[in-house]
C-alpha positions in Angstrom: 175.6 26.1 96.6 176.2 28.1 99.8 175.9 31.9 100.1 178.0 34.5 101.8 177.2 36.2 105.1 175.7 39.1 103.3 173.8 36.9 100.8 172.2 34.8 103.6 171.2 38.0 105.4 170.0 39.7 102.3 168.0 36.6 101.3 166.4 36.4 104.8 165.6 40.1 104.6 164.0 39.8 101.2 161.8 37.0 102.5 160.8 39.1 105.5 160.2 42.0 103.2 158.1 39.9 100.9 156.1 38.5 103.8 155.6 41.7 105.7 155.0 44.3 103.0 151.7 44.2 101.1 152.3 47.2 98.9 154.7 46.7 96.0 156.7 49.2 94.1 154.6 51.8 92.3 156.3 52.7 89.1 154.8 55.5 87.0 155.1 54.7 83.4 157.5 57.1 81.6 156.3 59.2 78.8 157.7 58.4 75.4 160.8 60.4 74.7 160.7 62.7 71.6 163.1 62.1 68.8 164.8 65.4 69.8 165.0 66.3 73.4 165.3 69.8 74.7 166.6 70.1 78.3 164.1 71.8 80.6 165.2 74.9 82.4 166.4 74.1 86.0 163.7 74.5 88.6 163.7 74.5 92.3 161.9 71.2 92.3 164.7 69.6 90.3 167.3 71.1 92.7 165.4 69.8 95.7 165.2 66.3 94.2 168.9 66.4 93.3 169.7 67.3 96.9 167.3 64.5 98.2 168.9 61.9 95.9 172.4 63.0 97.1 171.3 62.8 100.7 169.8 59.3 100.2 173.0 58.1 98.5 175.1 59.5 101.4 172.8 57.7 103.9 173.1 54.4 102.0 176.9 54.6 101.6 177.4 55.4 105.3 175.0 52.6 106.3 177.0 50.1 104.1 180.3 51.3 105.6 179.0 50.6 109.1 177.5 47.3 108.1 180.7 46.1 106.5 182.6 46.9 109.7 180.2 45.2 112.0 178.7 42.3 110.0 181.9 41.0 108.4 183.6 40.6 111.8 180.6 40.5 114.2 182.6 39.0 117.1 184.9 42.0 117.1 182.3 44.8 116.8 179.0 45.8 118.5 176.0 46.7 116.5 176.7 50.3 115.4 174.4 52.8 117.3 174.9 55.2 114.4 172.7 53.0 112.3 169.7 54.3 114.3 170.5 57.7 112.8 170.5 56.3 109.2 167.8 53.6 109.3 164.2 53.4 110.5 162.0 50.4 111.1 161.3 48.1 109.6 164.7 48.2 107.8 166.6 48.9 111.0 165.2 45.8 112.6 166.1 43.7 109.6 169.7 44.9 109.6 169.9 44.3 113.4 168.5 40.8 112.9 171.1 40.0 110.3 173.9 41.2 112.5 172.5 39.1 115.4 172.2 36.0 113.2 175.8 36.2 112.1 177.0 36.8 115.6 175.0 33.8 116.8 176.4 31.6 114.0 179.9 32.8 114.8 180.4 33.6 111.1 182.8 36.1 109.7 184.4 37.1 106.4 188.1 36.8 105.5 190.1 39.9 106.6 190.4 42.6 103.9 187.5 41.7 101.7 184.2 43.5 101.4 181.2 43.2 99.1 180.9 45.7 96.3 177.9 47.8 95.5 176.6 50.4 93.2 173.5 52.6 93.6 171.5 54.9 91.2 168.5 57.1 91.2 165.2 55.2 91.0 162.7 57.8 89.7 159.1 57.0 89.8 159.5 54.2 92.4 157.7 54.6 95.7 156.7 52.4 98.6 154.9 53.3 101.9 155.0 57.0 101.2 158.7 57.2 100.5 160.1 60.5 99.4 162.9 59.2 97.2 164.2 55.8 96.1 167.4 54.3 94.9 168.1 51.0 93.2 171.4 49.2 93.4 173.4 46.0 93.2 175.2 44.3 96.0 177.8 41.8 94.9 179.0 39.4 97.7 180.7 36.8 95.4 184.1 37.7 96.7 183.1 37.5 100.4 182.6 34.0 101.6 181.2 33.4 105.1 183.6 31.5 107.3 182.8 29.6 110.5 184.9 29.9 113.7 187.5 27.4 112.3 187.9 29.3 109.1 185.9 26.9 106.9 183.7 28.3 104.1 180.1 27.8 105.1 178.6 30.1 102.5 179.5 31.6 99.1 178.3 34.9 97.6 175.9 36.1 95.0 174.6 39.3 93.4 171.4 41.1 94.6 169.4 43.8 92.9 168.2 46.3 95.6 165.3 48.7 95.8 165.8 51.2 98.6 163.2 53.6 99.9 163.8 56.7 102.1 161.7 59.3 103.9 162.2 61.8 106.8 161.8 60.7 110.4 162.1 63.5 113.0 163.7 65.7 110.4 166.3 63.2 109.2 166.2 61.2 105.9 166.4 57.5 106.7 166.3 54.3 104.8 163.2 52.5 106.0 162.1 50.0 103.4 163.8 47.9 100.8 163.8 44.7 98.8 166.5 42.5 97.5 166.3 39.9 94.7 169.0 37.5 93.6 170.2 38.2 90.1 172.9 36.7 87.8 174.6 40.0 87.2 174.2 43.7 88.0 172.4 45.7 85.3 173.2 49.0 87.0 176.5 50.7 86.1 
């Protein structure tokens, strides 16, 4: 079975991530929840984390918007310079590599279709001194990759994403991530 443009790139990125990154996700075990939970009073730490999560989600959504535009029709668009404001290496290089690969292959997606995605907070997850993490799903099943003559060369799949952010020169950027093919998205 063939994979979509995004699936091929995500798979290539996941292989690069697995090969280049020696530290895995550090997940702190959660404490058992009591039978009756009493909400803790709001704190400035919680407000700061809420703001950090909101900023990370905004960075991710804008990055995906730019990627959809450029990667689904790479012959029509240049690699978006704005991605340099949202991403840092090594993630920026991987995204750039995916764009270049699709452009070299002369692949594109049918007009009017885009992958779907969902993201959520990923508390307790950390990688390479990240400040905040999101997890998500990217569903490319409705976005086949087409060659220059319009023939399907790759079908889509679903990926579970782990996304890690930290500040570079005062800006929160996505700099690390993993993707694993899954049968369905467990995040709602």
